[in-house]
Backbone bond lengths (Angstrom), bond angles and torsions (degrees), N, CA, C in turn:
res aa  C-N    CA-C-N  psi(-1)  N-CA   C-N-CA  omega(-1)  CA-C   N-CA-C  phi
1 M - - - 1.462 - - 1.520 109.43 -
2 K 1.325 116.82 125.27 1.456 121.86 177.40 1.529 109.47 -93.12
3 T 1.318 115.19 147.19 1.458 121.17 175.85 1.520 109.10 -118.68
4 W 1.335 116.08 125.88 1.455 122.74 175.69 1.516 108.07 -113.97
5 I 1.333 117.26 124.13 1.459 121.65 179.68 1.526 109.40 -107.95
6 F 1.326 115.38 122.38 1.466 122.01 173.15 1.528 106.42 -113.18
7 A 1.322 116.52 105.11 1.458 121.52 -175.92 1.514 109.99 -109.05
8 G 1.327 115.42 151.69 1.463 120.14 -179.77 1.508 110.21 142.36
9 L 1.325 116.37 161.04 1.457 121.55 -170.73 1.521 114.24 -98.97
10 C 1.328 118.47 -1.56 1.469 119.71 176.76 1.530 109.69 -83.84
11 D 1.324 115.39 160.46 1.466 120.92 179.51 1.528 108.93 -73.04
12 K 1.328 116.42 111.99 1.457 121.91 179.25 1.513 111.62 -120.12
13 S 1.332 116.45 15.15 1.464 120.71 -174.30 1.523 111.90 -62.95
14 D 1.336 118.09 -44.66 1.458 119.20 -178.53 1.525 110.91 -64.32
15 T 1.340 116.96 -41.96 1.464 120.30 179.52 1.523 111.52 -61.54
16 L 1.321 117.44 -43.85 1.461 120.32 -178.15 1.525 111.78 -72.51
17 L 1.316 117.19 -28.82 1.467 119.65 172.51 1.528 110.17 -65.74
18 Y 1.335 117.44 -43.30 1.467 120.41 177.73 1.529 110.96 -62.52
19 I 1.334 116.64 -44.69 1.467 120.45 179.66 1.522 110.43 -61.22
20 S 1.324 116.89 -44.92 1.465 120.94 179.71 1.519 111.20 -61.52
21 S 1.331 116.21 -40.14 1.458 120.76 -179.93 1.523 111.40 -64.11
22 I 1.324 116.49 -43.33 1.470 120.50 -179.18 1.521 110.77 -67.09
23 L 1.324 116.89 -42.16 1.465 119.91 177.54 1.522 111.02 -63.22
24 A 1.322 116.60 -41.71 1.466 120.21 178.81 1.523 111.01 -63.45
25 A 1.331 116.47 -38.00 1.462 120.37 179.42 1.526 111.48 -67.00
26 S 1.336 117.15 -21.59 1.464 120.79 178.36 1.523 112.18 -85.60
27 G 1.344 117.09 -1.80 1.454 120.89 179.30 1.511 114.37 104.32
28 Q 1.343 117.84 -0.09 1.458 121.11 178.75 1.535 109.96 -78.56
29 Q 1.322 115.38 141.57 1.465 120.54 171.70 1.526 107.31 -90.26
30 V 1.334 116.61 116.72 1.461 121.51 -168.23 1.526 110.57 -119.04
31 L 1.330 115.12 136.86 1.462 122.16 169.28 1.521 107.64 -119.45
32 L 1.326 116.49 121.27 1.464 123.00 177.35 1.530 107.53 -103.11
33 V 1.335 116.46 123.55 1.465 121.41 -172.95 1.523 110.03 -108.38
34 D 1.336 115.50 125.49 1.453 122.27 178.22 1.530 109.02 -86.78
35 A 1.333 116.21 102.88 1.466 121.27 173.52 1.523 108.61 -116.85
36 T 1.351 115.85 38.18 1.458 121.42 178.99 1.524 110.33 -84.58
37 L 1.311 116.03 162.74 1.467 120.81 -176.61 1.515 112.06 -67.17
38 R 1.328 117.05 -34.83 1.470 120.86 -174.98 1.522 113.46 -109.22
39 G 1.302 117.84 8.43 1.465 119.82 178.83 1.515 112.43 59.07
40 Q 1.347 116.89 49.63 1.463 119.84 -168.08 1.523 114.74 -74.79
41 Y 1.326 118.43 -15.54 1.461 118.82 -177.90 1.521 112.35 -69.84
42 R 1.315 117.49 -19.12 1.476 119.61 174.20 1.517 110.57 -57.30
43 Y 1.321 116.54 -35.16 1.464 121.26 -178.66 1.528 110.98 -77.16
44 S 1.323 116.67 -31.37 1.469 120.15 -178.20 1.521 112.14 -74.08
45 I 1.332 116.40 -35.70 1.473 119.44 -173.91 1.522 112.67 -105.68
46 G 1.350 117.43 3.38 1.456 119.72 174.71 1.509 114.55 72.32
47 M 1.349 117.40 41.96 1.458 121.22 -179.46 1.525 111.26 -116.31
48 L 1.335 117.05 43.20 1.457 120.25 -178.27 1.523 112.64 -78.52
49 D 1.329 117.81 -36.20 1.454 121.06 -172.94 1.522 112.77 -82.49
50 K 1.330 116.51 -48.35 1.464 120.92 -176.79 1.526 109.19 -129.48
51 P 1.332 116.48 74.20 1.464 118.38 -176.92 1.522 112.63 -66.98
52 L 1.301 116.24 135.19 1.454 123.25 174.28 1.519 108.40 -109.10
53 P 1.327 118.10 148.56 1.466 119.58 -178.77 1.532 112.47 -59.18
54 I 1.324 116.99 -44.63 1.461 121.72 178.24 1.523 108.08 -133.82
55 T 1.315 115.97 123.94 1.461 119.85 -177.59 1.517 110.07 -136.33
56 Q 1.315 116.61 151.11 1.459 120.64 178.85 1.520 109.95 -84.55
57 F 1.328 114.10 139.44 1.465 120.19 178.66 1.511 108.83 -147.59
58 S 1.297 116.53 119.49 1.465 122.47 171.35 1.528 113.21 54.90
59 G 1.329 116.07 37.28 1.463 120.24 173.39 1.513 115.93 96.80
60 F 1.329 117.85 -1.49 1.464 121.38 177.13 1.521 108.53 -142.57
61 D 1.330 117.31 173.69 1.455 121.67 -178.64 1.517 110.87 -102.20
62 V 1.334 115.87 148.25 1.452 122.56 177.18 1.523 108.27 -126.72
63 A 1.329 116.47 129.55 1.472 122.17 177.82 1.520 108.45 -103.72
64 I 1.330 116.33 126.01 1.462 120.85 -179.21 1.532 109.30 -130.13
65 G 1.327 115.65 155.60 1.459 120.71 174.86 1.515 115.25 88.30
66 F 1.320 118.05 3.76 1.465 120.45 179.35 1.524 109.40 -94.98
67 T 1.324 116.54 135.78 1.462 121.34 -179.64 1.519 112.51 -107.70
68 A 1.339 117.46 -4.02 1.461 120.89 178.46 1.520 108.80 -152.52
69 W 1.329 115.44 148.16 1.459 121.33 178.38 1.529 111.27 -57.46
70 E 1.321 117.36 -38.11 1.462 120.49 -177.46 1.528 111.33 -60.05
71 D 1.331 117.01 -38.42 1.466 120.35 179.15 1.526 110.85 -65.25
72 L 1.318 116.47 -43.85 1.464 120.62 177.85 1.522 110.25 -63.36
73 H 1.327 116.22 -45.08 1.464 120.57 -178.10 1.521 110.87 -63.02
74 T 1.329 117.23 -36.68 1.465 120.77 178.42 1.518 111.05 -61.82
75 V 1.327 116.42 -44.06 1.464 120.53 178.06 1.523 110.59 -63.12
76 M 1.317 117.20 -40.44 1.459 120.82 -177.09 1.525 111.92 -70.22
77 I 1.333 118.01 -40.71 1.469 118.75 -179.02 1.525 111.47 -76.18
78 T 1.333 116.12 -21.82 1.465 118.46 174.25 1.516 110.03 -64.64
79 D 1.319 115.92 -37.63 1.464 121.93 175.77 1.525 107.48 -104.91
80 Q 1.318 117.01 94.85 1.462 120.86 -175.81 1.516 112.06 -59.07
81 K 1.322 117.08 -32.89 1.465 119.87 178.08 1.525 109.95 -63.24
82 A 1.336 116.58 -39.89 1.466 120.06 -179.52 1.517 110.73 -65.96
83 E 1.344 116.64 -40.88 1.458 119.66 -178.12 1.521 111.01 -63.14
84 Q 1.323 116.71 -36.83 1.451 121.01 -176.39 1.527 112.72 -87.47
85 A 1.332 116.85 -9.39 1.458 119.63 -169.90 1.524 112.98 -78.95
86 Y 1.335 118.27 -26.63 1.456 120.08 -168.93 1.524 112.25 -94.76
87 D 1.329 113.61 134.16 1.463 120.02 172.46 1.524 110.49 -84.71
88 I 1.338 116.15 -36.79 1.462 121.41 -176.77 1.532 109.34 -137.19
89 V 1.322 116.35 130.55 1.461 122.55 171.15 1.521 107.27 -110.42
90 I 1.332 116.33 119.84 1.467 122.63 -178.53 1.521 108.17 -105.75
91 L 1.330 116.27 124.00 1.459 121.52 -178.23 1.521 110.27 -107.68
92 D 1.323 116.87 123.54 1.461 122.42 170.57 1.525 106.32 -96.08
93 V 1.325 116.93 99.93 1.465 121.45 -168.38 1.529 111.26 -107.34
94 E 1.322 114.78 114.48 1.459 122.75 167.13 1.522 110.63 -115.07
95 L 1.325 117.32 -31.95 1.456 121.52 177.68 1.528 108.81 -64.15
96 P 1.324 118.50 119.33 1.466 120.29 -169.87 1.522 114.87 -64.82
97 D 1.322 117.45 -26.54 1.467 119.94 -176.96 1.525 112.54 -112.38
98 F 1.339 116.88 20.11 1.462 119.23 -177.69 1.526 111.44 -65.14
99 C 1.321 117.62 -45.23 1.465 121.62 -175.19 1.525 110.91 -97.60
100 P 1.325 117.91 125.87 1.464 118.79 170.21 1.527 110.27 -68.89
101 I 1.318 115.56 163.69 1.462 120.41 -177.45 1.523 111.07 -57.63
102 S 1.327 117.80 -34.85 1.473 121.02 -178.74 1.527 111.53 -61.00
103 V 1.330 117.47 -35.00 1.466 120.80 178.97 1.523 109.97 -71.31
104 W 1.327 117.17 -42.52 1.465 119.87 176.05 1.528 110.64 -58.84
105 K 1.314 116.71 -43.60 1.462 120.71 -178.32 1.517 111.96 -66.92
106 G 1.336 117.16 -37.59 1.453 121.08 -174.10 1.517 115.08 -87.12
107 A 1.332 116.93 -8.57 1.467 120.02 -176.52 1.525 111.33 -65.89
108 E 1.331 116.03 139.65 1.466 121.11 176.05 1.514 112.00 -76.81
109 L 1.344 116.55 -23.51 1.470 120.67 -178.27 1.518 108.76 -144.10
110 R 1.342 115.61 132.26 1.465 121.74 175.13 1.526 107.23 -128.20
111 V 1.327 116.45 122.71 1.464 121.30 -176.56 1.520 108.89 -128.41
112 W 1.335 115.94 125.07 1.458 119.76 171.48 1.522 107.74 -92.53
113 V 1.330 115.55 126.18 1.463 121.62 -172.07 1.519 109.49 -114.81
114 S 1.328 115.95 135.46 1.454 120.47 177.87 1.523 109.46 -150.25
115 D 1.312 115.38 161.33 1.462 119.74 166.21 1.527 106.88 -108.76
116 Y 1.322 118.12 -163.51 1.458 120.79 -174.48 1.532 113.40 -90.28
117 S 1.328 117.07 1.47 1.461 120.37 -175.84 1.530 110.97 -65.62
118 R 1.321 115.91 129.50 1.460 119.44 178.92 1.528 111.70 -66.44
119 M 1.329 116.90 -36.39 1.463 120.39 178.54 1.524 110.96 -61.74
120 L 1.356 116.99 -47.18 1.459 119.89 -179.51 1.522 111.17 -66.57
121 M 1.307 117.43 -34.26 1.461 119.52 176.80 1.523 111.26 -65.34
122 H 1.333 116.82 -41.01 1.463 120.59 178.03 1.532 109.90 -64.81
123 N 1.330 116.99 -47.37 1.464 120.26 179.06 1.530 111.28 -64.91
124 G 1.340 115.37 -35.05 1.454 119.34 177.44 1.513 112.43 -64.96
125 Q 1.329 116.38 -34.64 1.462 120.20 177.10 1.533 110.32 -62.48
126 N 1.326 116.60 -42.13 1.467 120.14 177.04 1.527 110.90 -64.35
127 W 1.334 116.45 -38.43 1.462 121.87 179.56 1.536 109.75 -61.98
128 L 1.320 116.01 -47.24 1.462 120.35 179.94 1.521 111.44 -66.56
129 E 1.315 116.58 -34.99 1.463 120.38 177.12 1.526 110.03 -59.36
130 H 1.322 115.77 -43.58 1.467 120.56 178.06 1.531 110.81 -63.64
131 L 1.320 116.36 -42.52 1.469 120.66 -177.90 1.525 111.06 -63.20
132 F 1.317 116.42 -51.54 1.464 120.29 -172.94 1.527 113.40 -80.33
133 S 1.325 117.24 -11.50 1.468 119.44 179.26 1.519 112.63 -80.55
134 Q 1.319 117.77 -8.53 1.463 119.58 177.00 1.528 109.01 -65.40
135 P 1.328 117.29 128.54 1.475 120.04 -172.46 1.518 114.53 -55.66
136 E 1.329 118.12 -34.26 1.458 120.38 -175.14 1.523 112.94 -98.76
137 F 1.343 117.24 6.63 1.456 118.59 -178.84 1.527 109.34 -74.23
138 P 1.355 117.72 128.73 1.479 120.09 -177.52 1.525 111.42 -60.67
139 K 1.319 115.37 149.41 1.456 121.63 -177.09 1.529 113.08 -101.91
140 D 1.321 117.63 4.39 1.471 119.21 -174.60 1.528 113.03 -131.51
141 L 1.322 118.13 19.51 1.456 120.31 179.47 1.531 110.12 -68.50
142 V 1.320 116.27 143.94 1.468 121.36 178.47 1.523 109.39 -80.54
143 F 1.327 116.31 126.62 1.456 122.99 175.25 1.526 108.95 -122.75
144 H 1.329 115.90 137.15 1.454 121.71 171.22 1.524 108.60 -97.86
145 K 1.325 116.25 162.60 1.458 123.03 178.67 1.524 109.22 -117.82
146 L 1.318 115.34 138.34 1.466 119.88 179.58 1.524 109.12 -136.57
147 F 1.325 115.80 125.34 1.461 122.45 172.17 1.522 109.20 -95.42
148 L 1.321 116.68 128.98 1.465 121.98 171.37 1.524 109.24 -109.40
149 Q 1.320 115.34 160.16 1.468 122.23 178.19 1.535 110.37 52.51
150 A 1.333 114.62 41.72 1.456 120.21 -176.61 1.531 110.45 -74.45
151 V 1.306 115.27 130.07 1.465 121.45 178.56 1.522 108.22 -132.56
152 D 1.323 115.31 159.98 1.458 120.92 178.09 1.525 108.04 -81.99
153 C 1.337 115.94 97.96 1.459 119.39 -175.30 1.518 112.23 -119.71
154 G 1.330 118.01 7.35 1.444 120.55 176.71 1.515 115.02 77.68
155 V 1.344 117.76 11.59 1.459 121.92 177.02 1.522 108.14 -103.47
156 E 1.318 117.49 128.51 1.456 121.52 -175.49 1.520 111.52 -75.70
157 E 1.349 115.97 141.06 1.461 120.58 -178.85 1.518 113.50 -59.86
158 P 1.333 120.67 -41.77 1.473 118.78 178.72 1.529 112.74 -55.84
159 Y 1.340 116.21 -37.55 1.467 119.67 177.06 1.520 110.55 -65.77
160 L 1.332 116.65 -42.55 1.455 120.80 -177.40 1.527 112.43 -62.46
161 W 1.335 116.84 -32.59 1.471 119.75 -177.32 1.522 113.21 -95.25
162 E 1.322 117.42 -2.57 1.459 119.57 -176.69 1.526 111.17 -61.49
163 Y 1.337 116.43 -29.87 1.467 119.92 -176.73 1.523 113.20 -65.13
164 M 1.342 117.91 -16.45 1.462 119.25 -174.43 1.515 113.02 -118.44
165 N 1.311 118.28 -15.88 1.458 120.02 -172.41 1.524 114.00 -65.01
166 H 1.322 117.56 -19.46 1.463 118.90 -178.85 1.521 113.00 -81.36
167 F 1.334 116.98 -9.08 1.464 118.98 178.07 1.531 109.68 -71.95
168 P 1.328 117.45 142.32 1.477 120.80 -172.45 1.519 113.22 -76.15
169 A 1.303 115.93 85.64 1.461 122.16 176.46 1.520 107.45 -148.59
170 S 1.305 115.80 165.23 1.461 120.50 175.20 1.524 107.54 -89.49
171 W 1.328 115.99 83.70 1.459 122.10 -177.47 1.522 110.01 -75.26
172 Q 1.312 116.16 127.59 1.457 120.06 174.20 1.526 108.18 -74.85
173 Q 1.301 116.91 125.95 1.460 120.67 -166.09 1.527 114.03 -70.04
174 E 1.328 117.42 -37.79 1.465 119.34 -178.01 1.527 110.20 -87.22
175 P 1.320 118.20 112.79 1.466 119.61 179.96 1.525 111.99 -76.15
176 Y 1.310 115.27 152.90 1.458 120.97 168.18 1.528 107.57 -82.98
177 V 1.314 116.33 142.03 1.464 120.92 -175.93 1.524 109.27 -131.92
178 L 1.329 116.51 122.57 1.458 121.60 175.67 1.529 108.81 -108.38
179 P 1.338 117.56 116.74 1.465 120.92 -174.99 1.523 111.84 -69.90
180 W 1.311 115.02 163.78 1.467 121.04 -174.69 1.518 110.21 -134.04
181 D 1.321 116.01 142.88 1.461 120.69 171.87 1.523 108.44 -152.97
182 E 1.313 116.22 175.05 1.467 120.14 -175.83 1.520 112.08 -63.84
183 G 1.341 116.44 -31.52 1.462 119.18 179.27 1.518 112.52 -62.69
184 L 1.330 117.35 -35.68 1.462 120.79 178.67 1.520 110.95 -68.42
185 L 1.324 116.22 -38.72 1.462 119.59 176.38 1.520 110.58 -65.07
186 A 1.327 116.96 -43.09 1.462 120.63 179.28 1.526 111.16 -60.52
187 L 1.345 116.50 -41.63 1.464 120.22 179.37 1.522 111.03 -66.14
188 K 1.320 117.41 -42.34 1.463 121.23 178.03 1.527 110.64 -56.90
189 L 1.332 116.40 -46.92 1.467 120.46 -178.62 1.526 111.26 -66.09
190 E 1.342 116.16 -42.20 1.460 119.81 179.59 1.527 111.04 -63.35
191 N 1.317 116.83 -43.73 1.462 120.35 178.40 1.524 111.61 -60.32
192 E 1.336 117.07 -42.65 1.457 120.78 -179.04 1.517 111.76 -63.24
193 H 1.321 116.88 -48.08 1.457 120.09 -174.59 1.528 112.54 -72.74
194 K 1.330 116.04 -29.02 1.469 119.72 179.66 1.522 112.50 -95.71
195 K 1.331 117.09 2.08 1.473 122.99 178.19 1.527 110.56 53.92
196 Q 1.318 115.13 48.84 1.459 121.74 -177.40 1.525 108.85 -133.57
197 L 1.330 115.85 177.52 1.458 119.83 177.21 1.525 108.72 -144.16
198 L 1.320 115.32 81.45 1.452 120.50 176.05 1.527 109.69 -87.17
199 L 1.332 116.35 138.07 1.460 121.28 178.22 1.524 112.36 -113.43
200 K 1.327 116.71 -24.15 1.465 119.83 -172.74 1.526 113.58 -56.55
201 P 1.361 120.03 -37.91 1.468 119.17 -178.56 1.528 114.51 -73.26
202 L 1.330 119.10 -5.57 1.461 120.45 178.15 1.535 109.99 -56.87
203 S 1.308 116.68 147.11 1.449 120.09 -178.76 1.527 110.91 -66.00
204 R 1.318 114.91 154.58 1.462 121.04 -178.72 1.523 111.29 -59.50
205 M 1.329 117.65 -42.47 1.462 121.45 -178.67 1.529 110.90 -67.52
206 Y 1.323 116.01 -39.76 1.468 119.78 178.53 1.529 110.20 -62.47
207 K 1.330 117.07 -45.34 1.458 120.93 178.73 1.521 111.25 -61.02
208 K 1.333 116.24 -41.44 1.458 120.52 -178.82 1.521 110.88 -61.14
209 E 1.335 116.76 -47.36 1.456 120.48 -178.93 1.520 111.72 -70.27
210 L 1.338 116.98 -36.08 1.461 120.17 178.21 1.524 110.47 -63.68
211 C 1.315 116.90 -42.72 1.475 121.22 177.87 1.524 110.96 -64.28
212 R 1.318 116.50 -37.28 1.464 119.52 178.62 1.524 110.53 -64.73
213 C 1.327 116.78 -44.75 1.467 120.78 178.05 1.524 111.10 -58.09
214 I 1.329 115.97 -53.62 1.465 119.98 -176.66 1.517 110.60 -62.51
215 G 1.326 117.13 -41.82 1.456 120.50 179.65 1.518 112.29 -58.99
216 E 1.323 116.86 -43.70 1.460 119.82 -179.26 1.521 111.39 -70.95
217 W 1.322 117.20 -38.57 1.459 119.40 -179.80 1.529 112.07 -70.25
218 M 1.334 116.57 -29.89 1.466 120.49 -179.90 1.531 112.37 -95.86
219 S 1.337 116.74 -1.96 1.474 121.99 -175.09 1.531 110.55 58.86
220 W 1.326 115.80 42.15 1.457 123.01 176.82 1.522 109.34 -100.18
221 E 1.332 115.48 154.17 1.457 119.36 164.16 1.524 107.89 -69.77
222 L 1.328 115.80 152.24 1.457 120.27 -175.15 1.519 111.83 -57.74
223 K 1.333 117.60 -35.37 1.463 120.22 -178.47 1.520 111.65 -65.14
224 V 1.321 117.81 -27.46 1.468 120.80 179.37 1.525 110.02 -69.07
225 S 1.333 117.10 -46.39 1.466 119.56 178.87 1.528 111.32 -67.35
226 R 1.330 117.14 -32.38 1.468 119.43 176.76 1.519 111.13 -66.01
227 R 1.324 116.67 -41.22 1.470 119.54 177.54 1.528 110.74 -63.72
228 A 1.330 116.81 -40.17 1.463 120.20 178.67 1.526 110.56 -63.58
229 L 1.331 116.51 -39.09 1.463 120.20 176.96 1.526 110.51 -62.20
230 K 1.317 117.66 -44.15 1.467 120.72 179.76 1.525 110.85 -61.57
231 R 1.325 117.28 -40.41 1.459 120.62 178.53 1.529 110.36 -65.80
232 A 1.325 116.09 -39.96 1.461 119.40 178.48 1.524 110.95 -64.65
233 E 1.330 116.71 -39.18 1.456 119.89 178.05 1.521 111.65 -61.88
234 R 1.342 115.27 -43.80 1.470 119.02 -179.34 1.525 111.96 -67.72
235 S 1.313 116.81 -40.55 1.467 119.24 -176.01 1.513 112.31 -73.29
236 R 1.341 116.76 -23.54 1.482 119.21 -179.82 1.531 111.45 -96.35
237 A 1.319 117.59 -3.27 1.463 119.71 -176.21 1.522 111.14 -68.05
């Protein structure tokens, strides 16, 4: 079982839902874990009235209502089939103490996610300060960088990442960037209110960059991630 950690205080729920859908369409058994501050995945998957700890949505599973990794792990080991069922566990982490150090160390992928907001960057700096100040936290873990809701605003990327580069980690220098436009916001809202997960209306550039990200993280050729995206589009149509 692989663990992918996406940490950061910006809203990345739609992106991680798309990633989970594409991975599931490729044959991966995926569990997406909501470790956000406000439990926002309840709104995305339509589980406001009768929330279940782990529920299936659009071809993969989503875990909601857990405030610590240990609680989630307890549920999974109680059901041995569940523990063995997942190829990839994706964590959307905003809760600063959700993951113990062992999970950070053992993760196959660690991604710090941000948008261009100065407020979120400042708060993110405090978040990272808390993470790296733990005495036993490793100082050489590999972290990737991901920009969401990227727009052409005339601010240079090196400046945007300067707030985090001094933290002791092996930061990958070239960030992944997912572009943003009004159509993506409209699709996010429509998916939430209709309790669905359509991918086909995503912009061509967004799909291209999303496939590149997944391909590199999975060590796939680009054509493999593109085929998985096409399957996800058809299955969610």
